Phi, psi and omega in degrees: 000139181292136173233140182239139177226119177272151175206168176104355178290171179163194180261130180220149179282154175307137184089351182277184184227155173213154171238121175264148176239147176232100184264135183250150173217161178091344178193169180267135185291343185289000174259005189231142163280138180246134175241148173248135180230162174213154178220118177268157180304129178077006182239160177287154175296137183241125171272130187228353179198148178217156176218138181279165182310320189282345182079000180266346184240127180224165175216145179226142171287156181301332183292341183235350184301133182089346179245329182250147177226125177261140178210168179217148174236095184295333178294329178263000180056042186221142172247143183241154173227108176271124182240131179226171181049046184291145178235164177303334179291347177273356179295125183182171166270129184255133182235143166253153182218154183226143173223135180296139177214133175262008174261100190269347180225158180128154184294148174261150179224181180299341179299338185295334179281353177262358178301154177273085181292130185269335187233135182227146172277179183274347178096152175224136185278131172241124180236123180249111185198156177280000000 
């Protein structure tokens, strides 16, 4: 069974950068679409980025587009989230999630955050503050 572990969270100043990792075990990630979600205190969980199995197709919500970059290294069984120009509004627990997909190529859209993700990591805290 696939297991996901996020890492790389921490405290960063506004305008700073962080790279989160989502490491998988138990199966190979190249069979899965990966989504990144976050949940801030008192707010609903927000899906903000997805990447297809092939790594050529990604999608970003408007709240992070241009600041965040999702990528994957299937050889390392890991997905990354590069975050820059962070603001206090980015403070949240960040989760990666995976859903099996046999569609390995094709554009990603906002629909990807509505997929029924079967596997979730435990989350990593990102705090943006002075």
